C-alpha positions as CSV (number, residue, x, y, z in Angstrom):
1,M,-23.9,60.3,30.2
2,E,-20.9,59.8,28.0
3,K,-19.7,57.0,30.2
4,R,-23.0,55.3,29.7
5,N,-22.8,55.6,25.9
6,D,-19.3,54.2,25.9
7,T,-20.3,51.2,28.0
8,F,-23.3,50.7,25.6
9,A,-21.0,51.0,22.6
10,N,-18.5,48.5,24.1
11,I,-21.3,46.0,24.9
12,F,-22.8,46.5,21.4
13,A,-19.4,46.0,19.7
14,T,-18.7,42.9,21.7
15,F,-22.1,41.5,20.8
16,I,-21.5,42.2,17.1
17,L,-18.0,40.6,17.3
18,V,-19.3,37.5,19.1
19,Y,-22.1,37.2,16.6
20,L,-19.7,37.4,13.6
21,I,-17.3,34.9,15.1
22,W,-20.2,32.5,15.8
23,K,-21.5,32.8,12.2
24,M,-18.0,32.1,10.8
25,V,-17.5,29.1,12.9
26,S,-20.9,27.7,12.3
27,S,-20.6,28.2,8.5
28,S,-17.2,26.5,8.4
29,I,-18.5,23.6,10.4
30,S,-21.4,23.1,8.0
31,C,-18.9,23.3,5.1
32,I,-16.8,20.6,6.8
33,N,-19.8,18.4,7.3
34,E,-20.7,18.8,3.6
35,D,-17.2,17.8,2.6
36,I,-17.2,14.7,4.8
37,K,-19.2,12.1,3.0
38,T,-19.5,8.5,3.8
39,P,-16.9,6.7,1.8
40,S,-18.1,4.5,-0.9
41,P,-17.1,0.8,-0.6
42,P,-13.9,0.0,-2.5
43,R,-14.5,-1.6,-5.9
44,P,-13.3,-5.1,-6.3
45,L,-9.8,-5.5,-7.8
46,T,-9.6,-6.6,-11.4
47,K,-7.6,-9.7,-12.2
48,K,-4.7,-7.7,-13.6
49,E,-4.6,-5.6,-10.4
50,K,-4.6,-8.8,-8.3
51,I,-1.7,-10.1,-10.2
52,H,0.3,-6.9,-10.1
53,K,-0.1,-6.8,-6.3
54,L,1.8,-10.1,-6.0
55,F,5.0,-8.5,-7.5
56,S,7.4,-5.8,-6.4
57,P,7.1,-2.6,-8.5
58,W,10.8,-2.0,-7.7
59,D,12.5,-5.1,-9.2
60,G,9.5,-7.3,-10.4
61,S,10.2,-10.1,-7.9
62,N,7.3,-12.1,-6.4
63,Y,7.0,-11.4,-2.7
64,E,5.9,-14.8,-1.6
65,L,8.4,-16.7,-3.8
66,V,11.3,-14.6,-2.5
67,K,10.3,-15.3,1.1
68,Y,10.1,-19.0,0.3
69,V,13.4,-19.1,-1.4
70,K,15.2,-17.2,1.3
71,K,14.1,-19.7,3.9
72,T,15.8,-22.5,1.9
73,L,19.2,-20.7,1.5
74,R,22.3,-21.2,3.7
75,D,22.9,-17.4,3.6
76,P,19.6,-15.6,3.0
77,A,21.3,-12.2,3.0
78,S,23.2,-13.3,-0.1
79,F,20.0,-13.5,-2.2
80,Q,20.1,-11.2,-5.3
81,H,17.1,-11.2,-7.6
82,S,17.9,-11.3,-11.3
83,S,14.6,-11.6,-13.2
84,T,11.0,-12.9,-12.8
85,V,8.5,-13.7,-15.5
86,Y,4.9,-15.1,-15.1
87,W,2.2,-16.6,-17.3
88,D,-1.5,-16.1,-16.5
89,K,-3.2,-19.5,-16.4
90,G,-6.7,-18.4,-15.3
91,K,-7.1,-18.7,-11.6
92,Y,-3.4,-19.1,-11.0
93,I,-0.1,-17.9,-12.5
94,K,3.1,-19.8,-13.3
95,I,6.2,-18.0,-12.1
96,N,9.8,-18.4,-13.2
97,M,12.5,-16.6,-11.2
98,L,16.3,-16.4,-11.6
99,F,18.4,-15.3,-8.7
100,R,22.0,-15.4,-7.4
101,A,23.0,-16.7,-4.0
102,K,26.2,-17.8,-2.2
103,N,27.0,-21.5,-2.4
104,G,28.8,-23.5,0.3
105,Y,32.2,-22.3,-0.9
106,G,31.4,-18.6,-0.8
107,G,31.0,-18.2,-4.5
108,Y,27.7,-17.2,-6.2
109,N,25.5,-19.5,-8.2
110,I,22.7,-18.6,-10.6
111,I,19.6,-20.5,-9.6
112,G,16.2,-20.8,-11.2
113,V,12.8,-21.4,-9.5
114,N,9.5,-22.5,-11.0
115,A,6.3,-22.2,-9.0
116,F,2.5,-21.8,-9.2
117,Q,0.6,-19.1,-7.3
118,D,-3.1,-18.7,-6.6
119,I,-4.1,-15.2,-7.8
120,N,-6.8,-14.7,-5.0
121,T,-5.0,-16.1,-2.0
122,G,-1.3,-15.7,-2.9
123,N,-0.6,-19.3,-1.9
124,L,2.4,-21.0,-3.7
125,W,2.6,-24.7,-4.7
126,N,4.8,-27.0,-6.7
127,V,7.9,-24.8,-6.0
128,E,10.8,-26.4,-7.9
129,I,14.4,-25.1,-7.4
130,I,16.6,-25.7,-10.5
131,E,20.3,-25.4,-10.0
């Protein structure tokens, strides 16, 4: 008779254990489902945020203008950004950048660049290199 009681006790304990594990798993899954919500659509960027995305937070250089200038240099690896300023003109910005780069004799020149850039597309135009 004791063997039968022990078997019954083991089955009952196993049943209780399985039930508790099932409750814990199902409640954690429902908590996870409550936490996962459909993401709201991203808000449109403000004009100021659009402008700031055009520039490097590290040195303030304009990404597109640096790419453009490096393509025109004899030694693109010698490019050293000095400073960049811009003026907000509405739908576009006017950019003035100073940089150093190697000349044909191996020395470094300070060179200026003026350009215009569309705030929405990032396209450059009227790029003028001033030596």
